[in-house]
DOKOLZA-419927 format. One record per atom (N, C-alpha, C): x, y, z; residue in three letters. Coordinates in steps of 0.05 Angstrom, whole numbers, padded with zeros to 5 digits, always signed. Each point is the difference from the previous one (the first is absolute). Example, Ala and Ser with C-alpha at 12.3 -4.5 7.8 and 13.67 -1.06 7.14 Angstrom:
2
+00264-00114+00156Ala;-00018+00024+00000Ala;+00018+00024+00000Ala;-00007+00021-00014Ser;+00016+00024+00001Ser;-00015+00022+00014Ser;
END
This chain:
300
+00284+00213+00507Met;-00001+00022-00026Met;+00005-00018-00028Met;-00015-00004-00017Ala;+00007-00012-00026Ala;+00025+00027-00012Ala;+00014-00016-00014Pro;+00020+00012-00022Pro;-00010+00016-00016Pro;+00013+00023-00010Ala;-00006+00015-00022Ala;-00005-00023-00023Ala;-00019+00009-00010Ala;-00008-00014-00029Ala;+00024+00004-00019Ala;+00003-00018-00025Gln;+00022+00001-00018Gln;-00019+00017-00021Gln;+00027+00014-00019Ser;-00010+00005-00020Ser;-00016-00018-00022Ser;-00016+00005-00018Pro;-00014-00023-00016Pro;+00023-00006-00018Pro;+00015+00013-00012Asp;+00023-00012-00014Asp;+00020-00026+00020Asp;+00009+00011+00022Ala;+00017-00017+00017Ala;-00023-00028+00009Ala;-00029+00008+00003Leu;-00005-00017+00011Leu;-00006-00021-00030Leu;-00004+00006-00021Leu;-00004-00012-00024Leu;+00030-00019-00007Leu;+00018+00014+00006Arg;+00028-00012-00006Arg;+00002-00021+00019Arg;-00005+00005+00031Arg;+00001-00029+00019Arg;-00014-00019-00010Arg;-00021+00005-00009Val;-00028-00020-00007Val;+00013-00016-00020Val;+00010+00011-00021Glu;+00008-00018-00027Glu;+00027-00015+00012Glu;+00019+00014+00016Leu;+00018-00020+00010Leu;-00006-00016+00014Leu;-00011-00006+00017Arg;-00008-00010+00020Arg;-00024-00018-00007Arg;-00021-00001-00020Val;-00022-00018+00006Val;-00009-00005-00036Val;+00018+00020-00018Gly;-00020+00004-00026Gly;-00001-00023-00012Gly;+00029-00016-00003Arg;-00001-00021-00012Arg;-00010-00017+00012Arg;-00002-00006+00031Arg;-00015-00024+00013Arg;-00029-00001-00016Arg;-00010+00020+00012Leu;-00034+00006-00002Leu;-00010-00004-00034Leu;+00021+00010-00022Asp;+00001-00005-00026Asp;-00003-00030-00002Asp;+00020-00010+00005Gly;+00005-00033-00005Gly;-00018-00019+00004Gly;-00011+00008+00034Leu;-00018-00018+00010Leu;-00026+00005-00020Leu;-00010+00021-00006Leu;-00021+00003-00019Leu;+00001-00002-00026Leu;+00019-00010-00013Gln;+00000-00015-00030Gln;-00020-00013+00002Gln;-00019-00004-00032Gly;-00010-00018-00001Gly;-00034+00011+00010Gly;+00001+00021+00019Glu;-00033+00009+00001Glu;-00011+00012-00015Glu;+00015+00005-00025Arg;-00016+00018-00026Arg;+00017+00000-00018Arg;+00001-00002-00032Arg;+00020+00008-00016Arg;+00005+00031-00004Arg;+00024-00001+00002Gly;+00010+00033-00002Gly;-00011+00014-00031Gly;+00011+00024-00005Arg;-00007+00010-00024Arg;+00027-00001-00011Arg;+00025-00005+00010Arg;+00022-00004-00019Arg;+00007-00021-00011Arg;-00006-00013-00019Pro;+00002-00022-00010Pro;+00029-00011+00003Pro;+00003-00029+00003Gly;+00023-00017-00007Gly;+00003-00022-00016Gly;+00021-00008-00008Pro;+00006-00013-00023Pro;-00019-00031+00006Pro;-00006-00008+00026Gly;-00011-00022-00001Gly;-00037+00003+00013Gly;-00005+00027-00011Gly;-00031-00002+00012Gly;-00019-00009-00021Gly;-00021+00001+00010Asp;-00021-00009-00016Asp;-00006+00018-00024Asp;-00013-00012-00028His;-00003+00013-00021His;-00029-00005-00010His;-00006+00027-00013Thr;-00029+00001-00015Thr;+00001+00012-00021Thr;+00018-00006-00014Leu;-00002+00010-00032Leu;+00031+00000-00010Leu;-00004-00018-00027Thr;+00027-00003-00015Thr;-00005+00016-00026Thr;+00024+00016-00008Arg;+00004+00010-00025Arg;+00022+00004-00008Arg;-00001+00008-00024Val;+00028+00012-00014Val;+00011+00016+00020Val;+00034-00002-00009Tyr;+00012+00021+00019Tyr;+00001+00032-00009Tyr;-00002+00014+00010Gln;-00004+00027+00001Gln;+00024+00017+00001Gln;+00015+00023-00010Pro;+00024+00011+00012Pro;-00015+00010+00027Pro;+00018+00002+00023Gly;-00005+00005+00026Gly;-00012-00021+00017Gly;-00009-00024-00011Asp;+00000-00018+00018Asp;+00018-00008+00015Asp;-00003-00012+00027Asp;+00026-00005+00018Asp;+00002-00033-00008Asp;+00030+00000-00003Val;+00015-00026-00013Val;-00013-00021+00010Val;-00006+00004+00029Arg;-00002-00025+00017Arg;-00028-00013-00001Arg;-00013+00017-00020Trp;-00026-00009-00010Trp;-00003-00021-00023Trp;+00023+00000-00014Leu;+00006-00018-00019Leu;+00001-00032+00001Leu;-00019-00016-00013Asp;-00009-00026+00000Asp;+00017-00011-00025Asp;+00025-00012+00006Trp;+00017-00004-00022Trp;-00011-00038-00013Trp;-00016-00008+00018Pro;-00011-00026-00016Pro;-00019+00008-00025Pro;-00021+00020+00018Leu;-00018+00013-00015Leu;+00009+00012-00028Leu;+00024+00013+00000Ser;+00008+00020-00019Ser;+00015-00020-00025Ser;+00012-00025+00013Ala;+00006-00015-00018Ala;-00020-00017-00012Ala;-00019-00006+00006Arg;-00019-00014-00017Arg;-00018+00025-00015Arg;+00004+00023+00008Ala;-00015+00026-00020Ala;+00013+00006-00018Ala;+00026-00005+00007Gly;+00019+00018-00027Gly;+00001+00026+00013Gly;-00003+00012+00012Glu;-00002+00029+00007Glu;+00002-00001+00034Glu;+00007+00031+00015Pro;+00004+00004+00025Pro;-00027-00007+00011Pro;-00011-00010+00023Met;-00022-00005+00014Met;+00003+00004+00030Met;-00015+00018+00009Val;+00005+00004+00025Val;-00026-00015+00019Val;-00002-00003+00029Arg;-00020+00003+00013Arg;-00002+00015+00021Arg;-00018+00023+00000Val;-00005+00028+00012Val;-00015-00011+00030Val;+00015+00003+00019Pro;-00012-00008+00028Pro;-00023+00020+00007Pro;-00022-00010+00014Glu;-00024+00014+00007Glu;+00007+00017+00027Glu;-00011+00027-00004Leu;+00007+00018+00018Leu;-00024-00003+00019Leu;+00000+00006+00028Glu;-00029+00002+00015Glu;-00004+00029+00003Glu;-00012+00013+00000Pro;-00012+00021+00007Pro;+00018+00015+00024Pro;-00001+00027+00001Val;+00014+00009+00024Val;-00015-00006+00036Val;+00012-00014+00009Leu;-00018+00001+00026Leu;-00001+00035+00019Leu;-00024+00009+00004Thr;+00000+00019+00014Thr;-00010-00009+00028Thr;+00018+00001+00020Ala;+00001-00002+00026Ala;-00005+00030+00020Ala;-00010-00009+00025Trp;-00012+00027+00015Trp;+00014-00007+00031Trp;+00012+00012+00008Ala;+00006-00002+00025Ala;-00016+00018+00024Ala;-00016-00009+00012Leu;-00011+00022+00027Leu;+00011-00005+00026Leu;+00012+00025+00009Leu;+00012+00001+00023Leu;-00013+00015+00017Leu;-00002-00016+00025Asp;-00016+00018+00024Asp;+00022+00014+00016Asp;+00000+00024+00001Ala;+00013+00016+00009Ala;-00006+00011+00032Ala;-00028-00014+00012Ser;-00004+00012+00024Ser;+00020-00003+00025Ser;-00013+00010+00019Pro;+00028+00006+00022Pro;+00002-00027+00008Pro;-00018-00019+00001Ser;+00008-00030+00013Ser;+00023-00009-00019Ser;+00001+00004-00022Met;+00025-00010-00015Met;+00022+00015+00005Met;-00002+00025+00020Ala;+00029+00008+00006Ala;+00010-00007+00027Ala;-00012-00027+00008Phe;+00014-00013+00025Phe;+00022-00015-00006Phe;+00014-00007+00012Gly;+00025-00025+00000Gly;+00019+00003+00022Gly;+00012-00028+00008Thr;+00010+00000+00032Thr;+00029-00010-00013Thr;+00007-00005-00025Val;+00022-00014-00003Val;+00021+00017-00021Val;-00006+00022+00002Gly;+00018+00010-00016Gly;-00010+00019-00028Gly;-00023-00016-00011Arg;-00020+00014-00019Arg;-00027-00003+00001Arg;-00015+00020-00013Thr;-00023-00011+00008Thr;-00021-00003-00024Thr;-00020-00015+00005Lys;-00017-00011-00019Lys;-00003+00014-00034Lys;+00005+00025+00009Leu;+00001+00019-00025Leu;+00028-00006-00013Leu;+00016-00001+00014Asp;+00030-00001-00014Asp;-00003-00027-00010Asp;-00005-00021+00005Leu;-00005-00025-00005Leu;-00015-00002-00024Leu;-00023+00017-00005Ala;-00015-00001-00024Ala;+00009+00013-00017Ala;+00017+00025+00001Arg;+00017+00008-00023Arg;+00020-00010-00014Arg;+00010-00028+00024Glu;+00019-00012-00009Glu;-00015-00022-00019Glu;-00020-00006+00000Val;-00012-00025-00013Val;-00013+00011-00022Val;-00005+00024-00006Met;-00009+00009-00017Met;+00019+00011-00020Met;+00018+00004+00005Ala;+00027-00004-00014Ala;+00005-00022-00016Ala;+00000-00018+00018Gly;+00011-00023-00014Gly;-00022-00013-00020Gly;-00025+00007+00006Ile;-00022-00007-00023Ile;+00008+00015-00026Ile;+00000+00030+00009Gly;+00002+00015-00024Gly;+00027-00010-00015Gly;+00023-00009+00012Leu;+00020-00012-00013Leu;-00007-00023-00014Leu;-00010-00019+00005Val;-00009-00025-00017Val;-00018+00008-00021Val;-00017+00019-00002Leu;-00024+00010-00014Leu;+00022+00007-00025Leu;+00017+00017+00008Arg;+00011+00021-00017Arg;+00018-00020-00012Arg;+00016-00019+00008Arg;+00018-00026-00020Arg;-00015-00016-00016Arg;-00031+00009+00004Arg;-00016-00024-00014Arg;-00016+00018-00026Arg;+00009+00026+00000Gly;-00014+00022-00014Gly;-00030+00008-00001Gly;-00004-00008+00032Asp;-00025+00008+00011Asp;+00002+00026+00014Asp;-00030+00015+00005Arg;+00002+00020+00013Arg;-00012+00001+00031Arg;+00010+00025+00017Leu;-00009-00005+00022Leu;-00015+00029+00012Leu;-00030+00000+00005Gly;-00003+00020+00009Gly;-00009+00000+00035Gly;+00007+00024+00011Ile;-00003+00004+00027Ile;-00022+00019+00011Ile;-00015-00009+00018Ala;-00016+00022+00019Ala;+00004-00013+00027Ala;+00000+00026+00012Val;+00001+00003+00032Val;-00025+00008+00011Val;-00006-00015+00024Thr;-00023+00020+00014Thr;+00006-00001+00029Thr;-00009+00020+00016Ser;+00006+00007+00028Ser;-00025-00007+00019Ser;-00021+00009-00022Thr;-00024-00002+00018Thr;-00024-00012-00007Thr;+00004-00006-00029Gly;-00027-00004-00017Gly;+00002+00005-00028Gly;+00009+00023-00007Gly;+00009+00013-00026Gly;+00018-00009-00011Gly;+00005+00000-00027Leu;+00023-00001-00010Leu;+00016+00023+00000Leu;+00016+00009+00020Asp;+00018+00017+00002Asp;+00022+00006-00018Asp;+00007-00020-00012Leu;+00025+00004-00020Leu;-00007-00024-00024Leu;+00005+00006-00023Leu;-00006-00011-00023Leu;+00023+00001-00027Leu;+00015-00017+00003Arg;+00016+00002-00023Arg;-00005-00021-00027Arg;+00000+00013-00015Ser;-00011-00025-00028Ser;+00020-00017-00003Ser;-00011-00025-00010Pro;+00016-00019-00005Pro;+00019+00004-00021Pro;+00033-00012+00009Arg;+00024+00009-00017Arg;+00009-00026-00003Arg;+00024-00007-00012Gly;+00012-00023-00001Gly;+00032+00003-00004Gly;+00008+00031+00010Asp;+00030+00006-00004Asp;+00005+00007+00033Asp;+00032-00003-00003Arg;+00010-00001+00034Arg;-00004+00027+00005Arg;+00006+00023-00016Arg;-00006+00031+00005Arg;-00031+00005+00011Arg;-00015-00017-00006Gly;-00025+00001+00006Gly;-00010-00007+00029Gly;+00010-00024+00003Leu;+00000-00017+00025Leu;+00017+00023+00024Leu;+00020+00006-00003Ile;+00013+00018+00013Ile;-00016+00024+00005Ile;-00014+00013-00020Ala;-00015+00026+00012Ala;-00022-00014+00015Ala;-00016-00018-00002Ala;-00018-00015+00012Ala;+00001-00005+00033Ala;+00034-00007-00002Leu;+00004-00014+00032Leu;+00008+00035+00012Leu;+00014+00016-00013Gly;+00005+00028+00012Gly;-00027+00017+00006Gly;-00022-00006-00020Ala;-00028+00017+00008Ala;-00011-00016+00026Ala;+00002-00023+00000Ile;-00007-00019+00027Ile;+00014+00014+00027Ile;+00024+00012-00001Gln;+00018+00000+00019Gln;-00010+00029+00009Gln;-00001+00011-00019His;-00002+00036+00010His;-00029+00000-00005His;-00027-00012+00004Arg;-00027+00003-00004Arg;-00004+00016+00025Arg;-00021+00021-00006Pro;-00007+00014+00032Pro;-00012-00021+00020Pro;-00003+00003+00022Glu;-00007-00016+00021Glu;-00032+00001+00001Glu;-00005-00021+00004Gly;-00030-00010-00008Gly;-00015+00007+00033Gly;-00027+00001-00001Gly;-00014+00008+00028Gly;+00004-00024+00017Gly;-00018+00008+00022Ser;+00000-00019+00020Ser;-00032-00014-00006Ser;+00004-00026+00015Gly;-00029-00015+00002Gly;+00006-00027-00015Gly;-00018-00018+00004Arg;+00006-00025-00021Arg;-00001+00001-00030Arg;+00018-00021-00008Thr;+00003+00002-00023Thr;-00029-00018-00018Thr;-00010+00013-00015Asp;-00023-00010-00016Asp;+00014-00016-00021Asp;+00014-00019+00002Leu;+00013-00013-00024Leu;-00029-00018-00021Leu;-00019-00003+00012Ala;-00015-00007-00027Ala;-00011+00022-00016Ala;+00002+00027+00018Lys;-00010+00016-00024Lys;+00028+00012-00019Lys;+00022-00006+00003Ala;+00023+00000-00015Ala;+00003-00018-00020Ala;-00019-00025+00006Val;+00009-00018-00016Val;-00018-00002-00020Val;-00026+00013+00003Thr;-00023+00005-00022Thr;+00011+00024-00014Thr;+00011+00017+00014Ala;+00011+00018-00020Ala;+00015-00007-00018Ala;+00019-00017+00007Leu;+00020-00001-00024Leu;-00011-00026-00015Leu;-00018-00011+00005Gly;-00015-00018-00020Gly;-00019+00017-00022Gly;-00005+00023+00003Arg;-00009+00016-00019Arg;+00019+00012-00018Arg;+00027-00005+00004Ile;+00029+00005-00011Ile;+00011-00021-00017Ile;-00001-00013+00018Ala;+00014-00033-00017Ala;-00027-00011-00007Ala;+00002+00008-00030Arg;-00025-00010-00013Arg;+00010-00024-00018Arg;+00020+00003-00006His;+00007-00028-00021His;+00017-00025+00019His;-00015-00020-00006Arg;+00010-00026+00014Arg;+00033+00006+00004Arg;+00009-00013+00024Gly;+00028+00003+00005Gly;+00003-00012+00031Gly;+00017+00014+00008Leu;+00015-00012+00030Leu;-00005+00029+00017Leu;-00017-00003+00025Val;+00006+00016+00028Val;+00014-00002+00021Val;+00017+00011+00009Ala;+00015-00007+00023Ala;-00008+00015+00024Ala;-00009-00009+00020Ile;-00006+00017+00016Ile;+00012-00005+00031Ile;+00017+00024+00005Leu;+00025+00003+00028Leu;-00020+00008+00017Leu;+00001-00011+00025Ser;-00018+00010+00022Ser;+00005-00017+00020Ser;-00012+00011+00029Asp;-00005-00022+00023Asp;-00025-00008+00001Asp;-00019+00008-00024Phe;-00023-00013-00005Phe;-00018+00008+00027Phe;-00010+00014+00010Pro;-00014+00014+00016Pro;-00031-00015-00004Pro;-00015-00012+00018Leu;-00027-00014-00012Leu;-00019+00017+00003Leu;-00017+00001-00020Ser;-00023+00018-00001Ser;-00024-00019-00007Ser;-00025+00008-00003Pro;-00026-00016-00016Pro;+00003-00004-00023Pro;+00016+00028-00009Ala;-00012+00004-00036Ala;+00029-00008-00015Ala;+00021-00014+00020Leu;+00027+00001-00016Leu;-00004-00030-00011Leu;-00016-00018+00000Glu;-00004-00027-00009Glu;-00020+00004-00029Glu;-00013+00014-00006Gln;-00022+00019-00022Gln;+00018+00005-00008Gln;+00013+00020+00004Ala;+00024+00018-00021Ala;+00019-00021-00011Ala;+00015-00014+00014Leu;+00024-00023-00015Leu;-00016-00018-00017Leu;-00027-00006+00009Gly;-00013-00024-00019Gly;-00011+00019-00031Gly;-00003+00024+00000Val;-00007+00020-00017Val;+00024+00000-00025Val;+00023+00004+00015Leu;+00022+00001-00006Leu;+00017-00024-00018Leu;-00005-00019+00020Gly;+00006-00032-00008Gly;-00013-00007-00027Gly;-00026+00011-00006Arg;-00012-00010-00032Arg;+00014+00014-00021Arg;+00013+00015-00003Lys;+00015+00012-00014Lys;+00037-00001+00001Lys;+00008+00002+00022Gln;+00032-00004+00006Gln;+00000-00027+00012Gln;+00035-00008-00003Glu;+00008-00016+00020Glu;+00010+00014+00024Glu;-00010-00004+00026Ile;+00012+00013+00017Ile;+00021-00009+00016Ile;+00022+00012+00011Val;+00021-00010+00015Val;-00001+00009+00030Val;-00014-00005+00023Ala;-00005+00012+00023Ala;+00028+00000+00014Ala;+00014+00022+00007Ile;+00036-00004+00011Ile;-00016+00007+00027Ile;+00002-00011+00021Glu;-00006+00010+00029Glu;+00030+00001+00010Glu;+00001+00026+00014Leu;+00022+00007+00013Leu;+00000-00006+00035Leu;+00019-00011+00014Arg;-00012-00003+00023Arg;+00036+00012+00013Arg;-00008+00012+00028Asp;+00027-00005+00017Asp;-00007-00004+00024Asp;+00021-00022+00003Pro;-00002-00023+00025Pro;-00019+00013+00026Pro;+00008+00022+00009Arg;-00011+00014+00021Arg;-00032+00001-00002Arg;-00009+00001-00020Glu;-00027-00002-00002Glu;-00011-00024+00004Glu;+00014-00026+00010Arg;-00015-00021+00007Arg;+00013-00011+00026Arg;+00027+00011+00009Ser;+00016-00005+00027Ser;+00007+00017+00018Ser;-00012+00008+00012Leu;+00009+00022+00024Leu;+00015-00012+00023Leu;+00027+00021-00002Pro;+00014-00012+00029Pro;-00013+00002+00029Pro;+00008-00024+00015Ser;-00010+00000+00022Ser;+00014+00017+00017Ser;-00010+00028+00003Val;+00007+00020+00015Val;-00019+00014+00024Val;-00018-00012+00002Gly;-00027+00011+00018Gly;-00015+00019-00010Gly;-00015+00019+00014Pro;-00011+00023-00007Pro;+00013+00014-00029Pro;-00020+00002-00018Leu;+00015+00019-00018Leu;-00027+00011-00021Leu;+00012+00027-00003Ser;-00028+00018-00018Ser;+00012-00005-00030Ser;-00024-00006-00012Leu;+00001-00006-00031Leu;-00022+00024-00010Leu;+00011+00009-00026Arg;-00015+00019-00017Arg;-00005-00009-00023Arg;-00027-00002-00008Asp;-00008-00001-00027Asp;+00015+00020-00019Asp;+00008-00003-00022Val;+00021+00020-00016Val;-00019+00013-00014Val;-00021-00017-00010Glu;-00020+00013-00016Glu;-00022+00021+00013Glu;-00008-00015+00026Thr;-00022+00013+00014Thr;+00006+00020+00016Thr;+00023-00001+00016Gly;+00013+00012+00019Gly;-00019-00009+00028Gly;-00009-00029+00005Arg;-00009-00007+00018Arg;+00020-00015+00019Arg;+00001+00005+00023Ala;+00022-00014+00023Ala;-00010-00016+00014Ala;+00008-00021+00011Val;-00006-00023+00015Val;+00018-00004+00022Val;+00004-00003+00018Leu;+00013-00016+00017Leu;+00002-00032+00010Leu;+00012-00015-00006Val;-00001-00024+00002Val;+00024-00016+00013Val;-00010-00029+00014Asp;+00029-00006+00018Asp;+00008-00026-00017Asp;+00017+00007-00011Thr;+00025-00023-00019Thr;+00007-00021+00016Thr;+00006+00001+00021Ala;+00007-00026+00025Ala;-00030-00012+00000Ala;-00027+00008-00005Asp;-00022-00013+00012Asp;-00002-00024-00018Asp;-00004-00026+00006Pro;-00008-00022-00025Pro;-00024+00001-00011Pro;-00021+00011+00016Lys;-00013+00007-00018Lys;-00014+00015-00023Lys;+00020+00023+00005Phe;+00004+00019-00017Phe;+00009-00009-00021Phe;+00031-00008+00003Val;+00011-00025-00022Val;-00016-00010-00021Val;-00017-00021+00018Ala;-00018-00018-00015Ala;-00020+00015-00018Ala;-00010+00015+00009Arg;-00023+00022-00008Arg;+00014+00016-00026Arg;+00023+00005+00005Phe;+00014+00014-00017Phe;+00007-00013-00026Phe;+00005-00029+00003Arg;+00012-00018-00018Arg;-00028-00008-00018Arg;-00021-00008+00022Ala;-00028-00007-00015Ala;-00012+00020-00024Ala;+00003+00022+00007Val;-00013+00027-00015Val;+00019-00005-00024Val;+00020-00002-00001Asn;+00018+00000-00019Asn;+00001-00022-00018Asn;+00000-00019+00010Asp;-00012-00025-00010Asp;-00018+00001-00024Asp;-00022+00012+00013Ala;-00027-00008-00006Ala;-00001+00026-00027Ala;+00012+00019+00005Ala;+00001+00024-00021Ala;+00019-00014-00024Ala;+00023-00010+00000Asp;+00017-00017-00017Asp;-00019-00020-00015Asp;-00013-00014+00014Asn;-00016-00015-00016Asn;-00026+00009-00015Asn;-00007+00018+00013Arg;-00014+00014-00020Arg;-00004+00008-00022Arg;+00031+00020+00005Arg;+00008+00014-00026Arg;+00006-00023-00023Arg;+00016-00026+00011Ala;+00009-00022-00014Ala;-00024-00009-00020Ala;-00026-00001+00014Glu;-00020-00014-00007Glu;-00015+00025-00028Glu;-00004+00024+00012Ile;-00008+00020-00020Ile;+00019-00006-00029Ile;+00027+00003+00002Leu;+00020-00003-00024Leu;-00013-00027-00007Leu;+00002-00019+00004Arg;-00003-00021-00008Arg;-00026-00002-00019Arg;-00016+00008+00011Arg;-00028+00003-00012Arg;-00001+00015-00024Arg;+00011+00023+00003Val;+00007+00019-00029Val;+00017-00012-00022Val;+00011-00022+00010Gly;+00024-00012-00017Gly;+00027+00016-00004Gly;+00003+00011+00017Ala;+00028+00020+00007Ala;+00024-00020+00004Ala;+00019+00006-00009Arg;+00026-00014+00010Arg;+00007+00012+00025Arg;+00006-00006+00022His;+00004+00011+00024His;+00034-00008+00006His;+00008+00025+00005Val;+00035-00004+00010Val;+00002+00014+00030Val;+00013-00013+00019Ile;+00005+00016+00027Ile;+00030+00006-00008Ile;+00003+00029+00009Leu;+00032+00002+00008Leu;+00000+00012+00028Leu;+00019+00002+00010Ser;+00010+00012+00025Ser;+00027+00018-00001Ser;-00006+00021+00014Thr;+00025+00017+00000Thr;+00023-00015+00005Thr;+00002-00022+00016Asp;+00024-00010+00012Asp;+00007-00025-00017Asp;-00009-00004-00025Gly;+00007-00025-00016Gly;+00002+00013-00030Gly;+00007-00026-00014Asp;+00005+00010-00029Asp;-00027+00000-00017Asp;-00006+00015-00018Trp;-00017+00000-00015Trp;-00004-00014-00033Trp;+00029-00006-00005Val;+00000-00011-00029Val;-00016-00024-00006Val;+00012-00028+00023Leu;-00013-00021-00006Leu;-00025-00001+00003Leu;-00011+00012+00019Pro;-00031-00003+00008Pro;-00015+00005-00024Pro;+00008+00026-00013Leu;-00016+00015-00026Leu;+00010-00021-00019Leu;+00015-00012-00003Ala;+00014-00010-00030Ala;-00020-00028+00000Ala;-00002-00011+00029Arg;-00007-00029+00001Arg;-00033+00003-00003Arg;-00014+00024+00008Glu;-00021+00002-00008Glu;-00004+00011-00028Glu;+00007+00012-00010Leu;-00003+00007-00031Leu;+00003-00026-00017Leu;+00011-00011+00004Gly;+00015-00021-00014Gly;-00028-00028+00004Gly;-00016+00004+00020Arg;-00025-00021+00001Arg;-00019+00007-00022Arg;-00013-00019-00011Pro;-00023+00004-00008Pro;-00018+00021+00007Pro;-00018+00022-00017Pro;-00016+00014+00012Pro;-00027-00015+00019Pro;-00006+00017+00021Arg;-00015-00016+00015Arg;-00031+00001-00013Arg;-00018-00018+00004Leu;-00026+00006-00011Leu;-00017+00014+00020Leu;-00016+00017-00014Arg;-00023+00011+00023Arg;-00018-00017+00013Arg;-00004+00005+00029Ser;-00020-00015+00011Ser;-00030+00004-00007Ser;-00018-00018-00002Lys;-00027+00006-00013Lys;-00017+00020+00019Lys;+00013+00001+00021Ala;-00017+00017+00027Ala;+00006+00028-00010Ala;+00030+00006-00017Ala;+00005+00028-00009Ala;-00022+00017-00013Ala;
END
């Protein structure tokens, strides 16, 4: 049984202490922040005005002009990012002390921290079966992030059935109209409509596909006959985990699904990050976000 979920404030403090600086440091240079520094790029030179930051003073230029002159740093517009969290029954699975949903909440807290430090905003959407069951408007303050994490933790339980992730992606695309970034945290169940929905979203947004996994989903213990149940459909099946033929078939099915998923995300130009409940998420996420954006395939 998974341990009780941490309170939103405790979760955020833990993420700040453990990974906040690591992730932020690894992402430096991804884009210019809104808070100017003394060594930033400049686009405007003018006479000093009361209230200007003294760090903007250009002393050589002031000496030549005979009056105080400043170089005003260029500020980028606020980045509005969205995080779409898949809260379907399959995300409640976990065998190493935390579920995929627990991991997703921690990752979302880390993303929100980095955006807040840069002066950007994060909006949060949650889906259980395909609709947007929870929607929090983009905010850039700590209180807003804590409230969003708390709303996720205390959301009503979703219904049964397969998650229509494609439908949720399409719905979020209608809300996230301005160009920015969309992080999708899910185990990405495959469906015929998923590639099309991601392709449409990717025309306006940079997509970060954060795939959550648990080690038991791809490696079963050899314990003989075992009854397995699909947590979303309720369908049960009896398998022999000691049968080499079953083990080989189980591995082949998983490998084929993983390859198909990776190919779909590559074609739509999404950044693809694979995180596991038994591993660290900071370095894999930071490495992927630190790479240049992927190009969409011509076939997308």
